[in-house]
MARFISE-623293 format. One record per residue (C-alpha): x, y, z; residue number from 0. Coordinates in Angstrom, 1 decimal. Layout:
ATOM      xx      yy      zz  resi
ATOM       X       Y       Z   NUM
...
REM end
This chain:
ATOM      xx      yy      zz  resi
ATOM     3.4   -40.1   -98.0     0
ATOM     3.9   -36.4   -98.4     1
ATOM     4.6   -34.8   -95.0     2
ATOM     4.1   -31.4   -93.4     3
ATOM     7.4   -30.9   -91.5     4
ATOM     7.6   -28.5   -88.5     5
ATOM    11.1   -27.2   -88.7     6
ATOM    12.6   -25.4   -85.7     7
ATOM    14.9   -22.5   -86.2     8
ATOM    17.6   -20.9   -83.8     9
ATOM    16.4   -18.5   -81.1    10
ATOM    19.2   -16.1   -82.0    11
ATOM    22.7   -15.8   -83.3    12
ATOM    24.3   -19.1   -82.4    13
ATOM    26.0   -22.0   -84.2    14
ATOM    23.5   -24.3   -85.9    15
ATOM    25.1   -27.4   -84.6    16
ATOM    24.6   -26.2   -81.1    17
ATOM    20.8   -26.1   -81.3    18
ATOM    19.7   -28.1   -84.4    19
ATOM    20.2   -31.9   -84.9    20
ATOM    21.6   -33.1   -88.2    21
ATOM    18.2   -34.5   -89.3    22
ATOM    16.9   -31.0   -89.7    23
ATOM    19.6   -30.2   -92.3    24
ATOM    18.8   -33.4   -94.1    25
ATOM    15.1   -32.6   -94.3    26
ATOM    15.7   -29.0   -95.3    27
ATOM    18.1   -30.0   -98.1    28
ATOM    15.3   -31.9   -99.9    29
ATOM    12.2   -29.7   -99.3    30
ATOM    11.2   -27.2  -102.0    31
ATOM     8.0   -25.8  -100.6    32
ATOM     8.0   -23.6   -97.4    33
ATOM     5.4   -21.8   -95.4    34
ATOM     7.1   -19.1   -93.3    35
ATOM     6.3   -16.0   -91.2    36
ATOM     8.7   -13.8   -93.1    37
ATOM    10.4   -14.8   -96.3    38
ATOM    13.5   -12.7   -95.7    39
ATOM    14.1   -14.2   -92.3    40
ATOM    13.3   -17.7   -93.6    41
ATOM    15.8   -17.4   -96.4    42
ATOM    18.5   -16.4   -93.9    43
ATOM    17.6   -19.4   -91.6    44
ATOM    17.8   -21.8   -94.5    45
ATOM    21.2   -20.5   -95.7    46
ATOM    22.5   -21.1   -92.1    47
ATOM    21.1   -24.6   -92.0    48
ATOM    22.3   -25.7   -95.4    49
ATOM    24.8   -23.2   -96.8    50
ATOM    24.8   -24.9  -100.3    51
ATOM    21.0   -24.6  -100.7    52
ATOM    19.8   -22.8  -103.8    53
ATOM    17.3   -20.4  -102.4    54
ATOM    15.9   -19.3  -105.8    55
ATOM    14.8   -22.9  -106.4    56
ATOM    12.4   -22.8  -103.4    57
ATOM     8.8   -21.8  -103.2    58
ATOM     7.8   -19.6  -100.2    59
ATOM     4.4   -18.6   -98.9    60
ATOM     3.9   -16.3   -95.9    61
ATOM     1.7   -17.2   -93.0    62
ATOM     1.3   -14.4   -90.5    63
ATOM    -1.2   -12.1   -88.9    64
ATOM    -2.1   -10.8   -92.4    65
ATOM    -3.0   -14.2   -93.8    66
ATOM    -6.6   -14.8   -94.7    67
ATOM    -8.2   -18.2   -93.8    68
ATOM    -9.0   -19.0   -97.4    69
ATOM    -5.2   -18.8   -98.2    70
ATOM    -4.3   -21.8   -96.0    71
ATOM    -5.6   -24.5   -98.4    72
ATOM    -3.4   -23.2  -101.1    73
ATOM    -0.4   -23.6   -98.8    74
ATOM    -1.1   -27.3   -98.6    75
ATOM    -1.5   -27.8  -102.3    76
ATOM     2.0   -29.3  -102.8    77
ATOM     1.1   -32.1  -100.3    78
ATOM    -1.9   -33.0  -102.5    79
ATOM     0.7   -33.5  -105.4    80
ATOM     3.0   -35.6  -103.3    81
ATOM     5.6   -33.0  -102.2    82
ATOM     6.7   -32.4   -98.7    83
ATOM     6.1   -28.9   -97.2    84
ATOM     8.1   -27.3   -94.4    85
ATOM     6.9   -24.7   -91.9    86
ATOM     9.4   -22.3   -90.4    87
ATOM     8.8   -19.9   -87.5    88
ATOM    10.7   -16.7   -87.0    89
ATOM    12.4   -18.3   -84.0    90
ATOM    12.0   -21.6   -82.2    91
ATOM     9.3   -24.2   -82.8    92
ATOM     6.5   -23.7   -85.4    93
ATOM     3.0   -24.0   -84.0    94
ATOM     3.9   -22.9   -80.5    95
ATOM     3.0   -19.3   -79.9    96
ATOM     3.1   -19.1   -83.7    97
ATOM     0.5   -18.8   -86.6    98
ATOM     1.7   -22.1   -88.0    99
ATOM    -0.8   -23.8   -85.7   100
ATOM    -3.6   -22.9   -88.1   101
ATOM    -2.0   -24.6   -91.0   102
ATOM    -1.2   -27.7   -88.9   103
ATOM    -4.9   -27.9   -87.8   104
ATOM    -6.0   -27.8   -91.4   105
ATOM    -3.4   -30.5   -92.3   106
ATOM    -4.9   -32.8   -89.7   107
ATOM    -8.4   -32.1   -90.9   108
ATOM    -7.3   -33.1   -94.4   109
ATOM    -5.5   -36.3   -93.1   110
ATOM    -2.0   -35.2   -94.2   111
ATOM     0.9   -36.5   -92.2   112
ATOM     2.4   -34.0   -89.8   113
ATOM     5.9   -34.4   -88.3   114
ATOM     7.5   -32.2   -85.7   115
ATOM    11.3   -32.0   -85.7   116
ATOM    13.5   -31.5   -82.6   117
ATOM    14.7   -28.0   -81.9   118
ATOM    14.9   -25.2   -79.4   119
ATOM    11.8   -23.9   -77.6   120
ATOM    12.2   -20.8   -75.4   121
ATOM     9.2   -21.9   -73.4   122
ATOM    10.5   -25.3   -72.5   123
ATOM    14.2   -24.2   -72.0   124
ATOM    13.2   -21.4   -69.7   125
ATOM    10.9   -23.7   -67.7   126
ATOM    13.6   -26.3   -67.4   127
ATOM    16.0   -23.7   -66.0   128
ATOM    13.6   -21.8   -63.8   129
ATOM    13.2   -24.2   -60.9   130
ATOM     9.5   -23.6   -61.0   131
ATOM     6.6   -26.1   -61.3   132
ATOM     7.2   -28.1   -64.5   133
ATOM     4.2   -30.4   -63.8   134
ATOM     1.6   -27.6   -64.1   135
ATOM     2.3   -24.5   -66.2   136
ATOM     0.6   -22.2   -68.7   137
ATOM     2.0   -20.1   -71.5   138
ATOM    -0.1   -17.0   -71.8   139
ATOM     1.7   -15.1   -74.5   140
ATOM     1.7   -11.3   -74.3   141
ATOM     0.2    -9.3   -71.5   142
ATOM    -1.9    -6.2   -72.2   143
ATOM    -0.1    -3.0   -73.2   144
ATOM    -2.4    -0.5   -71.6   145
ATOM    -1.2     0.3   -68.0   146
ATOM    -4.5    -0.4   -66.1   147
ATOM    -5.2    -3.6   -68.1   148
ATOM    -1.6    -4.8   -67.6   149
ATOM    -1.7    -4.2   -63.8   150
ATOM    -4.9    -6.1   -63.5   151
ATOM    -3.5    -8.9   -65.7   152
ATOM    -0.4    -9.2   -63.5   153
ATOM    -2.5    -9.5   -60.4   154
ATOM    -4.7   -12.1   -62.0   155
ATOM    -1.7   -14.1   -63.1   156
ATOM    -0.3   -14.1   -59.6   157
ATOM    -3.6   -15.2   -58.1   158
ATOM    -4.0   -18.0   -60.6   159
ATOM    -0.4   -19.2   -59.9   160
ATOM    -1.1   -19.2   -56.2   161
ATOM    -4.5   -20.9   -56.4   162
ATOM    -3.5   -23.6   -59.0   163
ATOM     0.2   -24.0   -58.0   164
ATOM     0.9   -23.2   -61.6   165
ATOM     3.9   -21.6   -63.3   166
ATOM     2.8   -18.7   -65.5   167
ATOM     5.0   -18.1   -68.6   168
ATOM     4.7   -14.9   -70.7   169
ATOM     6.7   -12.8   -73.2   170
ATOM     6.9    -9.2   -74.3   171
ATOM     8.2    -7.3   -77.4   172
ATOM    11.9    -6.8   -76.6   173
ATOM    11.7    -3.0   -76.6   174
ATOM     9.0    -3.2   -73.9   175
ATOM    10.9    -5.7   -71.6   176
ATOM    12.1    -3.1   -69.2   177
ATOM     8.6    -1.6   -68.7   178
ATOM     7.2    -5.0   -68.1   179
ATOM     9.8    -5.8   -65.5   180
ATOM     9.1    -2.5   -63.8   181
ATOM     5.4    -3.4   -63.6   182
ATOM     6.1    -6.9   -62.3   183
ATOM     8.2    -5.4   -59.5   184
ATOM     5.4    -2.9   -58.7   185
ATOM     2.4    -5.1   -58.7   186
ATOM     3.6    -8.6   -57.5   187
ATOM     3.9    -9.7   -53.9   188
ATOM     7.4    -9.6   -52.5   189
ATOM     7.7   -13.4   -52.1   190
ATOM     6.5   -14.3   -55.5   191
ATOM     9.2   -15.9   -57.6   192
ATOM    10.1   -14.5   -61.0   193
ATOM    12.5   -16.0   -63.5   194
ATOM    14.0   -13.9   -66.2   195
ATOM    15.4   -15.8   -69.2   196
ATOM    17.2   -13.8   -71.8   197
ATOM    19.2   -14.7   -75.0   198
ATOM    18.5   -18.4   -74.6   199
ATOM    21.0   -20.7   -76.4   200
ATOM    23.3   -17.7   -77.1   201
ATOM    26.7   -16.9   -75.6   202
ATOM    25.0   -14.1   -73.7   203
ATOM    22.4   -16.4   -72.2   204
ATOM    21.1   -15.2   -68.8   205
ATOM    18.6   -17.3   -66.7   206
ATOM    18.0   -16.3   -63.1   207
ATOM    15.1   -16.9   -60.6   208
ATOM    14.6   -14.7   -57.6   209
ATOM    11.8   -13.4   -55.4   210
ATOM    10.3   -10.0   -56.3   211
ATOM    12.0    -8.7   -53.2   212
ATOM    15.3   -10.1   -54.5   213
ATOM    14.9    -8.5   -57.9   214
ATOM    14.2    -5.1   -56.4   215
ATOM    17.8    -5.0   -55.2   216
ATOM    19.0    -5.0   -58.8   217
ATOM    17.8    -6.0   -62.3   218
ATOM    19.6    -7.0   -65.4   219
ATOM    19.7    -5.0   -68.6   220
ATOM    17.1    -6.7   -70.8   221
ATOM    16.0    -3.9   -73.1   222
ATOM    15.7    -5.1   -76.7   223
ATOM    16.9    -8.6   -75.9   224
ATOM    14.7   -11.7   -76.5   225
ATOM    13.3   -12.5   -73.1   226
ATOM    10.8   -14.8   -71.5   227
ATOM     9.3   -14.4   -68.0   228
ATOM     8.1   -17.1   -65.6   229
ATOM     6.2   -16.4   -62.4   230
ATOM     5.2   -18.6   -59.5   231
ATOM     3.3   -17.5   -56.4   232
ATOM     3.0   -19.6   -53.3   233
REM end
């Protein structure tokens, strides 16, 4: 049966064998149809996974914030003809904090087989290393950009974490990391725990959990580095 494969990609510059199992390379070597966030990035990922791959023989369709709902059905057309299709995210696992979820939803509705492949997820890796509650957690994506809305959001997140004993996980555009960290130190209670996870799976990986009071004594340089933040309030 033709299958929609969810193909993880590295989180940054790191050796493929360090983060991707051999099965991924086997699958990639035989798939001709891909749905990707960005064709240029996808081509680079595929060359890293399978250096001998002939990129010009592949068919790419982009699925991102500009994609219209009526375009999704066309992306599944190869499955109807018996060909496997692969989804690639910009980094990490497709369908998780990723527009690929919309296509997976449609594939299930049309009774196509969907198969996730093993690979790196910044959400799970950071949670594993944080020392925070891994039984009850929520990924909430990006916080608001406007200062007042962001301050209110941080306070709400902290209250939710305390009330539900729940780890709150969120991200920011790398060039706004420093500002987000400043706001967390400003608006969170001193005993709230914050984990900063940066450059996961890379040689420069940094994962540290401290209280807000502890972070106020000194913070790492995280500007323009891929980062994920975890917060737990008692």
